C-alpha positions in Angstrom: 0.1 0.0 0.0 2.4 2.7 -1.1 1.6 6.3 -0.6 3.2 9.3 -2.3 2.7 13.0 -2.0 3.4 15.5 -4.6 5.0 19.0 -3.9 7.7 20.4 -1.6 8.6 18.0 1.2 10.3 20.6 3.4 7.5 23.0 3.9 5.1 22.5 6.8 1.4 22.0 6.0 -0.3 25.2 7.2 -3.7 23.7 6.8 -3.1 20.9 9.4 -1.9 20.7 13.0 -0.6 18.0 15.2 -3.8 17.8 17.0 -5.6 16.9 13.8 -3.3 13.8 13.4 -4.4 12.4 16.8 -1.4 13.4 19.0 -2.1 13.2 22.7 -2.9 16.4 24.6 0.1 15.9 26.9 2.5 15.6 24.0 0.8 18.3 22.0 1.3 20.8 24.9 5.1 20.3 25.0 5.2 20.5 21.1 3.4 23.8 21.1 5.7 25.1 23.8 8.7 24.2 21.6 7.2 25.9 18.6 6.0 22.8 16.6 2.5 23.5 15.4 2.2 22.4 11.8 3.6 19.0 10.6 5.9 18.4 7.6 4.6 16.2 4.8 6.5 13.1 6.1 5.0 13.7 9.5 1.6 14.2 8.1 1.6 10.8 6.4 3.5 8.8 9.0 2.0 9.7 12.4 -1.5 8.3 11.7 -0.1 5.1 10.4 2.3 4.7 13.3 -0.4 5.5 15.8 -2.3 2.5 14.4 0.5 0.1 15.0 1.3 -0.7 11.4 4.7 -1.4 10.1 5.9 1.3 7.7 8.8 2.4 5.4 9.4 6.1 5.4 11.5 7.6 2.6 12.1 11.5 2.6 15.0 13.7 2.0 17.3 14.7 4.8 16.1 17.6 7.0 12.4 17.1 6.5 11.4 15.9 10.1 11.7 12.2 10.0 12.5 12.0 13.8 9.1 13.3 15.0 7.5 11.2 12.3 8.3 8.0 14.2 9.0 9.7 17.6 5.4 10.9 18.2 3.8 7.4 17.6 6.4 5.8 19.5 6.1 8.0 22.7 2.2 7.7 22.5 2.0 3.9 22.1 4.4 2.9 25.0 2.7 2.1 28.2 3.5 4.4 31.1 2.1 4.9 34.6 -1.5 6.2 34.4 -2.2 4.3 31.1 -4.6 1.4 30.7 -3.1 -2.0 31.2 0.2 -0.7 32.9 1.8 -3.1 35.3 4.8 -2.4 37.5 7.1 -5.0 35.7 6.9 -2.9 32.6 9.1 -0.3 34.3 12.1 -2.6 34.5 12.8 -3.3 30.8 12.6 -1.0 27.7 9.5 -0.9 25.6 11.0 0.9 22.5 14.4 0.6 20.6 15.8 3.1 18.2 18.9 2.1 16.2 21.1 4.8 14.7 24.3 4.4 12.6 26.4 7.1 14.3 26.9 8.4 17.9 26.0 11.9 16.9 22.8 10.8 15.3 21.9 8.8 18.4 22.4 11.9 20.6 20.5 14.1 18.2 17.5 11.6 18.1 17.4 11.3 21.9 17.4 15.0 22.3 14.4 15.4 19.9 12.5 12.6 21.6 13.0 14.2 25.2 11.0 17.3 24.0 7.6 15.5 23.5 8.6 12.8 25.9 8.6 15.2 28.8 4.8 15.6 28.6 4.3 11.9 29.3 7.3 11.4 31.6 9.1 9.0 29.4 12.5 7.8 30.4 14.9 7.9 27.5 18.5 6.5 27.6 21.2 6.9 24.9 23.8 4.2 24.6 26.7 4.5 22.3 30.4 3.7 22.2 33.4 5.8 22.9 32.4 6.4 26.5 32.3 4.3 29.7 29.8 1.7 30.5 29.0 3.0 34.1 26.4 5.7 33.3 24.6 3.5 30.8 24.5 0.4 33.2 23.2 2.6 36.0 20.4 3.9 33.7 19.4 0.4 32.6 19.5 -0.8 36.3 17.2 2.0 37.3 14.8 1.2 34.4 14.2 3.0 31.1 11.2 3.2 28.6 13.1 4.1 25.3 16.6 3.2 24.3 18.3 5.1 21.5 21.7 3.6 20.6 24.1 2.4 18.0 24.2 -1.2 17.1 27.8 -2.0 18.5 27.0 -0.7 22.0 23.5 -2.3 22.0 25.1 -5.8 21.3 27.7 -5.2 24.0 25.0 -4.5 26.5 23.0 -7.5 25.3 26.1 -9.8 25.7 26.6 -8.5 29.2 23.0 -9.3 30.0 22.3 -5.7 31.1 20.0 -4.9 28.1 17.1 -7.2 27.7 14.9 -6.8 24.5 12.2 -9.5 25.3 9.6 -6.7 25.9 10.4 -4.4 22.9 7.1 -3.4 21.4 8.4 -0.8 18.8 11.6 -1.1 16.8 12.9 1.9 14.7 15.8 1.7 12.2 16.7 5.3 11.4 19.0 6.1 8.5 19.0 2.4 7.4 21.0 3.1 4.3 23.8 4.5 6.3 24.0 1.4 8.6 24.2 -0.7 5.4 27.0 1.5 4.2 29.0 1.3 7.5 28.5 -2.6 7.6 26.0 -2.7 10.4 23.6 -4.8 8.6 24.6 -8.1 10.3 24.5 -6.5 13.7 21.0 -5.2 13.0 19.6 -8.5 12.0 21.1 -10.0 15.2 19.4 -7.3 17.2 16.1 -7.9 15.4 16.2 -11.6 16.3 16.3 -10.8 20.0 13.0 -8.8 19.8 9.5 -10.3 19.8 7.9 -11.1 16.5 4.8 -9.1 17.4 6.6 -5.8 17.4 5.9 -2.8 15.4 8.8 -1.9 13.0 9.3 1.4 11.3 12.1 2.0 8.9 13.3 5.5 7.8 15.9 6.3 5.3 16.7 9.0 2.7 17.5 6.4 0.0 16.3 2.8 -0.5 19.1 0.5 -1.8 18.3 -3.1 -2.8 19.7 -4.5 0.5 17.4 -2.3 2.6 14.4 -3.4 0.6 15.4 -7.0 1.3 15.8 -6.3 4.9 12.3 -4.8 5.0 10.8 -7.7 3.2 12.4 -10.2 5.8 11.5 -8.5 9.1 8.5 -6.1 8.4 4.9 -7.4 8.3 3.0 -5.9 5.3 4.7 -2.5 5.5 3.2 0.7 4.2 5.7 2.4 2.0 5.6 6.2 2.4 7.4 8.6 0.0 7.0 12.3 0.9 7.9 13.6 -2.6 7.2 12.7 -6.3 9.3 10.1 -8.0 10.7 12.7 -10.5 11.6 15.2 -7.7 15.3 15.9 -6.9 17.0 14.3 -4.0 18.4 17.7 -2.8 16.4 20.2 -0.9 15.0 23.0 -3.1 15.7 25.7 -0.4 19.4 25.2 -0.7 21.2 27.2 -3.3 24.2 25.3 -4.8 27.3 26.6 -6.3 30.1 24.4 -7.9 33.5 25.7 -8.8 36.6 24.1 -10.2 39.3 25.4 -7.7 43.0 24.7 -7.0 43.7 22.9 -3.8 46.3 25.6 -2.6 43.6 28.3 -3.1 40.7 26.7 -1.3 41.7 28.1 2.2 41.7 31.7 0.7 38.2 31.1 -0.8 36.8 29.8 2.5 38.4 32.8 4.3 36.7 35.3 2.1 33.4 33.3 2.4 33.7 33.6 6.2 34.0 37.4 5.9 30.5 37.6 4.2 27.8 38.9 6.6 25.6 36.1 5.6 28.0 33.3 6.7 27.3 33.2 10.4 27.6 29.4 10.8 29.5 27.4 8.4 30.3 23.7 8.1 33.2 22.5 6.0 33.6 18.7 4.9 36.8 17.1 4.0 37.6 13.5 2.8 40.3 12.6 5.3 41.1 13.3 8.9 44.5 14.8 8.1 42.8 17.3 5.8 40.4 18.3 8.5 43.3 19.0 10.9 45.2 21.0 8.2 42.2 23.2 7.3 41.3 23.8 10.9 44.8 25.0 11.6 44.9 27.2 8.4 41.5 28.9 9.3 42.7 29.5 12.9 45.9 31.1 11.6 43.7 33.3 9.5 42.0 34.6 12.7 38.7 32.6 12.5 37.2 30.6 15.4 37.2 27.1 14.0 36.8 23.7 15.6 36.8 20.2 14.1 35.4 16.8 14.5 36.6 13.4 13.0 37.0 9.7 13.9 40.3 9.9 15.7 38.8 12.3 18.4 37.3 10.6 21.5 33.7 11.0 22.2 34.1 13.8 24.8 36.2 15.9 22.4 33.6 15.4 19.6 30.8 16.5 21.9 32.8 19.5 23.1 33.4 20.7 19.5 29.7 20.3 18.7 28.7 22.1 21.8 30.9 25.1 20.9 29.6 25.2 17.4 25.9 25.0 18.6 26.6 27.7 21.2 28.1 30.1 18.6 31.5 30.0 20.2 33.0 28.7 16.9 31.8 30.2 13.5 33.1 27.2 11.5 33.4 23.5 12.1 35.5 21.2 9.9 34.5 17.6 9.8 34.7 14.3 7.9 31.6 12.6 6.8 31.1 11.2 10.3 29.2 14.5 10.8 27.3 14.3 7.5 24.5 12.6 9.4 22.9 13.4 12.7 24.3 17.0 12.9 21.1 19.1 13.3 22.4 22.6 14.2 19.9 25.4 13.8 20.7 28.1 11.3 23.6 26.6 9.4 23.9 29.1 6.7 26.6 27.6 4.5 28.1 24.1 3.8 31.4 23.8 1.9 32.6 20.7 0.2 36.4 21.2 0.6 36.9 17.8 -1.3 34.5 16.5 -3.9 32.3 13.8 -2.2 32.7 10.2 -3.1 29.2 9.6 -4.5 25.8 11.3 -4.8 24.5 9.9 -1.5 27.4 11.6 0.3 26.7 14.8 -1.5 23.1 14.8 -0.5 23.7 14.2 3.2 26.5 16.8 3.3 24.5 19.7 1.9 21.5 18.4 3.9 23.1 20.2 7.0 21.9 23.4 5.6 18.4 24.4 4.4 16.7 22.3 7.1 13.1 22.6 8.3 12.1 25.2 5.7 15.2 27.4 6.2 17.3 28.6 3.3 20.9 27.7 2.9 24.0 27.8 0.6 26.0 24.8 -0.5 29.5 25.4 -2.1 31.5 22.6 -3.7 35.2 23.0 -4.6 36.3 20.5 -7.2 39.9 19.9 -7.9 41.2 19.0 -11.4 41.7 15.4 -10.3 38.1 15.1 -9.2 36.3 16.3 -12.4 35.3 12.8 -13.4 33.9 12.0 -10.0 31.9 15.2 -10.1 30.4 14.4 -13.4 29.1 11.1 -12.2 27.4 12.8 -9.2 26.1 15.6 -11.4 24.5 13.0 -13.8 23.0 10.9 -10.9 21.3 13.8 -9.3 20.4 15.6 -12.5 22.1 18.8 -11.5 22.8 21.6 -14.0 26.6 21.7 -13.5 27.9 19.8 -16.5 30.6 22.5 -17.2 32.4 23.9 -14.2 33.9 27.4 -14.2 37.5 27.8 -13.1 37.5 30.0 -10.2 40.1 31.4 -7.7 39.8 33.5 -4.7 40.1 36.6 -6.8 37.6 35.6 -9.5 34.8 38.4 -9.5 32.0 36.0 -10.4 32.8 33.8 -7.2 32.9 36.8 -4.9 29.6 38.0 -6.3 28.0 34.6 -5.8 29.1 34.2 -2.3 28.3 37.9 -1.5 31.8 38.6 -0.3 32.3 42.2 0.6 34.6 44.3 -1.4 38.1 44.6 0.2 37.9 41.2 1.9 41.3 39.7 2.3 40.2 36.3 3.6 42.2 36.9 6.8 41.3 38.5 10.2 44.6 38.2 11.7 48.0 39.0 10.2 50.1 36.0 9.0 52.2 34.5 11.7 55.6 36.1 12.1 58.1 33.6 10.7 61.8 34.7 10.3 62.9 34.8 6.7 65.3 32.2 5.4 67.9 34.9 4.6 67.8 36.1 8.2 68.9 32.8 9.6 72.5 31.3 9.7 73.4 29.0 6.9 73.8 26.1 9.2 70.3 26.5 10.7 68.5 26.3 7.3 66.7 23.1 6.4 65.6 21.4 3.3 62.2 22.9 3.6 63.7 26.3 3.4 65.1 25.5 -0.1 61.8 24.2 -1.3 62.2 20.6 -0.6 60.4 18.7 2.0 62.1 17.5 5.3 63.2 14.0 5.6 60.7 13.4 8.4 57.9 14.5 6.0 59.0 11.8 3.5 58.2 8.7 5.5 61.4 8.2 7.4 59.7 8.0 10.8 61.3 9.6 13.8 64.8 10.0 12.4 64.0 13.6 11.2 66.0 15.6 8.9 69.7 15.3 8.2 71.7 17.5 10.6 73.0 20.6 8.9 76.8 20.7 7.9 79.0 23.2 9.6 79.8 26.4 7.9 82.6 26.3 5.4 84.4 29.1 7.2 84.4 27.0 10.4 86.0 24.0 8.5 88.6 26.3 7.0 89.4 27.9 10.4 89.9 24.5 11.9 92.4 23.5 9.3 94.3 26.7 9.6 94.7 26.7 13.4 97.9 24.7 13.5 99.6 27.4 11.2 98.7 30.2 13.6 101.5 31.4 15.9 99.2 32.1 18.9 97.8 28.5 18.9 99.9 25.8 20.2 100.0 22.4 18.5 98.0 19.8 20.4 100.2 17.1 22.0 99.5 13.6 21.0 97.5 11.5 23.5 99.6 9.1 25.5 99.6 5.5 24.4 97.0 3.4 26.3 98.4 0.8 28.6 97.6 -2.8 27.8 97.1 -5.3 30.6 98.3 -8.8 30.4 96.1 -11.9 31.1 97.4 -12.3 34.6 96.2 -8.8 35.4 99.7 -7.1 35.4 100.5 -4.0 33.4 102.6 -4.4 30.3 104.9 -1.7 31.8 107.2 -3.2 34.4 107.7 -1.4 37.8 110.6 1.0 37.7 110.5 1.5 33.9 109.2 4.3 32.0 105.9 3.9 29.9 106.1 3.6 26.2 104.7 7.1 25.7 107.5 8.6 27.8 110.1 6.6 25.9 108.6 7.7 22.6 108.8 11.3 23.9 112.4 11.0 25.1 113.6 9.4 21.8 111.0 9.8 19.1 113.3 8.6 16.5 113.9 5.3 18.2 110.9 2.9 18.3 110.7 -0.6 19.4 109.7 -2.9 16.6 107.0 -5.5 17.2 109.3 -8.2 15.9 113.0 -8.2 16.6 115.1 -7.3 13.5 117.8 -9.6 12.3 120.3 -6.8 12.6 122.0 -6.6 15.9 124.3 -4.1 17.6 124.6 -0.5 16.3 122.7 -1.4 13.1 119.5 -1.8 15.0 120.0 1.5 16.9 120.7 3.5 13.8 117.9 2.1 11.6 115.4 4.8 10.8 113.2 2.9 8.5 109.6 2.1 9.6 109.1 -1.2 11.5 108.6 -4.3 9.4 105.0 -5.2 8.7 104.0 -8.0 10.9 103.2 -11.4 9.2 101.5 -14.4 10.6 103.2 -17.8 10.5 100.9 -20.7 9.6 103.5 -23.3 10.7 103.5 -24.6 14.2 107.3 -24.2 14.6 108.4 -20.8 15.8 111.0 -18.8 13.7 114.6 -19.0 14.6 115.8 -16.9 17.4 118.1 -14.0 16.5 120.9 -12.5 18.4 119.6 -9.7 20.6 121.0 -6.3 20.8 123.4 -5.5 23.5 122.7 -1.9 23.4 121.1 -1.0 26.9 118.8 1.7 25.5 117.5 -0.6 22.7 116.9 -3.4 25.3 115.0 -1.1 27.5 112.8 0.1 24.8 112.1 -3.4 23.6 111.0 -4.5 27.0 108.9 -1.4 27.5 107.0 -1.9 24.2 103.6 -3.6 23.7 103.0 -7.2 24.3 103.5 -9.4 21.3 100.4 -10.8 19.6 100.0 -14.5 20.1 100.7 -16.5 17.0 98.1 -18.7 15.4 99.7 -21.9 16.5 99.3 -21.0 20.2 102.9 -21.2 21.0 105.1 -18.3 22.3 108.5 -17.8 20.8 111.3 -19.1 23.1 113.0 -16.4 25.1 116.1 -15.0 23.5 119.4 -16.1 25.0 121.9 -13.6 26.3 124.7 -12.9 24.1 127.3 -13.7 26.9 
């Protein structure tokens, strides 16, 4: 029994009120106090079906009020104290479960349900990952009526035995296509298997892939398909004005800076493809003097919530995010959405620009396409039927771009002067790095923590060190004394009462003790000025023939004070030389 409605899906129906749809007076009072009087088309069609208890599939564009479309029937159909048929055991276990793909969307849905739920006294608990279990376990222990959470944390609490789904009467799958993209479909089927078969199931999504249709056929009982727009209508919201430019990556921060100086850009969201790009753009905008914050998957849950709180409170004019914030971020009066990088597909594009132009408000979406992403954009443009077949090449100084974005004349894209960095020519030559010469540092080229190569000393310093010995006022450095060697028995190689080898060398530098005794004896050995004979190793086991030692006392003293001879390979020591007498 499919139902469709022609016309705009984002404008409230002025001829109908929530009271006409059968909303309870207690819930209606809180809605009126919050400013919700007239329903949107998806709410107008889904609320009566949900109040009857029928399964339904709701498809509508993002930002058209899907949360209240399933939230009002859910809050009115659960059994609370004072209702007919209420029993005290019903307070111990939850009666309704809402599954969301992301933590931010779960927090957003829970906050939207608390407004009408306050009229009935419903207890709503949000469970999601990234935070501790203590608060969530305490809430489940005291009892809750509605649980809103992500599939991963719901399964964790189920495995602990803290979350029991045996009394679930209403199950809601919000943004089902996103859960499919994130790989949560097996977890969703596992959760559905733990709920009673007699439950009411409501599935809402902006798009309907084949896998979601198969899931609906498997777990929904004769569902009513609701589509709050015509089949030939665009997936994007008509209230959002779209601009697409072909821009260079290095010029994009300047374009965003000038956009932020527009009086119309009071609250801006910028989407990037990677987490590193989010950090880089946030730092660049902060250097330009703008109040910017960021949100991405590497931040813990507390940091993400603080960033969103700053943006909602108006303490930050701009928030830079990855696609983790493309769903579930419902901030009032977001004036501009900027796609810093081209989205991956048409669904991502629709959800990104859906952060502005919500609930009937007007918004502006700006997409900056680099040269490498032209083919990807052509696919998106063809899938959505947009009129941006040929992109105009634009820069931060292009008059047409400045006129489209209503940038005031004289805007520089910067509120603060550029950071004061010393010029390369003002620094010593030895302190300059490879980055100063236009080349990346070694640490930036994937070499880990080794960093850049240390700079070489100045050429004048090397020349000065070479010229120092020739200067008359600098004394020549004395050679270091020869290190004493110890024998195996622990005694020094220099016998007591004898001068060290270094002293002997200082006393008679022209006479050195050879490592191996020369065949010359007598005065010939003393007068020899040639360098010592190169030591050779004997492979034979027999030692060489002993030669006649010198009888010169000075030569004998130097020979005994010399270094210990190296042991031969055969392991034998040469026999002691016999005295000449």
